[in-house]
Wavefront OBJ file of the C-alpha trace (Angstrom):
o trace
v 99.827 97.803 102.966
v 101.906 97.114 99.844
v 105.134 96.481 101.720
v 103.678 93.662 103.820
v 102.197 92.088 100.700
v 105.542 92.185 98.896
v 107.999 91.099 101.591
v 108.383 89.792 105.114
v 110.440 90.902 108.065
v 111.848 94.368 108.573
v 111.987 95.301 104.888
v 108.263 95.915 104.507
v 108.446 99.658 105.275
v 111.107 100.626 102.712
v 109.607 98.242 100.143
v 106.133 99.708 100.696
v 107.487 103.260 100.532
v 109.277 102.512 97.264
v 106.182 100.840 95.800
v 104.033 103.862 96.676
v 106.603 106.225 95.174
v 106.663 104.266 91.929
v 102.852 104.049 91.816
v 102.523 107.777 92.482
v 105.079 108.640 89.810
v 103.361 106.427 87.239
v 99.982 107.886 88.131
v 101.412 111.410 87.858
v 102.975 110.679 84.482
v 99.680 109.262 83.181
v 97.771 112.236 84.623
v 100.000 114.693 82.790
v 100.116 112.614 79.596
v 96.325 112.555 79.382
v 96.024 116.299 79.871
v 95.504 116.683 83.610
v 96.362 120.243 84.558
v 94.592 121.570 87.652
v 94.193 120.705 91.310
v 90.507 119.991 90.667
v 91.354 117.533 87.891
v 94.010 116.004 90.150
v 91.509 115.410 92.926
v 88.967 113.982 90.471
v 91.531 111.643 88.880
v 92.777 110.407 92.255
v 89.220 109.773 93.458
v 88.355 107.860 90.294
v 91.457 105.721 90.815
v 90.486 105.182 94.446
v 86.950 104.112 93.534
v 88.128 101.815 90.745
v 90.655 100.070 92.985
v 88.503 99.940 96.140
v 86.863 96.589 95.262
v 90.388 95.151 95.425
v 90.057 95.469 99.203
v 88.080 92.224 99.012
v 91.289 90.533 97.869
v 93.341 92.357 100.509
v 90.877 91.130 103.153
v 91.602 87.558 102.066
v 95.371 87.595 101.489
v 97.051 90.373 103.485
v 99.044 89.009 106.448
v 97.715 91.657 108.856
v 94.125 90.815 107.922
v 94.700 87.091 108.128
v 96.210 87.262 111.608
v 93.519 89.646 112.904
v 95.772 92.683 113.412
v 93.571 94.706 111.024
v 89.776 94.751 110.887
v 88.003 93.891 107.618
v 88.691 96.711 105.160
v 86.220 96.457 102.282
v 83.181 97.714 104.217
v 85.064 99.798 106.776
v 83.773 103.367 106.457
v 86.625 104.823 108.501
v 89.249 103.293 106.214
v 87.321 104.392 103.134
v 87.107 107.978 104.463
v 90.851 107.951 105.157
v 91.570 106.767 101.623
v 89.302 109.455 100.156
v 91.148 112.111 102.188
v 94.696 111.007 101.307
v 93.800 110.546 97.636
v 92.278 114.049 97.599
v 95.476 115.471 99.071
v 97.640 113.552 96.586
v 95.441 114.649 93.681
v 95.480 118.300 94.720
v 99.269 118.355 95.060
v 99.677 116.511 91.764
v 97.368 118.931 89.966
v 99.222 121.922 91.392
v 102.574 120.488 90.314
v 101.539 120.004 86.689
v 99.397 123.141 86.443
v 100.445 125.276 83.470
l 1 2 3 4 5 6 7 8 9 10 11 12 13 14 15 16 17 18 19 20 21 22 23 24 25 26 27 28 29 30 31 32 33 34 35 36 37 38 39 40 41 42 43 44 45 46 47 48 49 50 51 52 53 54 55 56 57 58 59 60 61 62 63 64 65 66 67 68 69 70 71 72 73 74 75 76 77 78 79 80 81 82 83 84 85 86 87 88 89 90 91 92 93 94 95 96 97 98 99 100 101 102
C-alpha cells in the first residue's frame, strides 16, 4: 500500500518494502524505549497502533491509486481487510515482543 502511494511504475515494491522496514524499526525502537518486553505487550502495542491508524483508511480510500481505479474494494469498512490487518499486526507484535524480551 505504501509503495504505490509514494511512487509510480516498477519501483513501488522496493519503496513499499523499505517504508515498511523503516516503520517497523521505528515502532520497535519506540516499543523497547517505552518498556515493552513481552510477546503479549508486543501484540497489545501492535493492535493499539492498528486501531489508532485504521481510520486513516478513509484517506486511503480517497487517494490511493488502486482504490481510485477500482482495482481494490473500499477498505475502511471491509471486515476481511480489517481481520487481515489484525492478524499481521498480531504476528509482528509477537515477534517484536519476543525479540526484546529480557
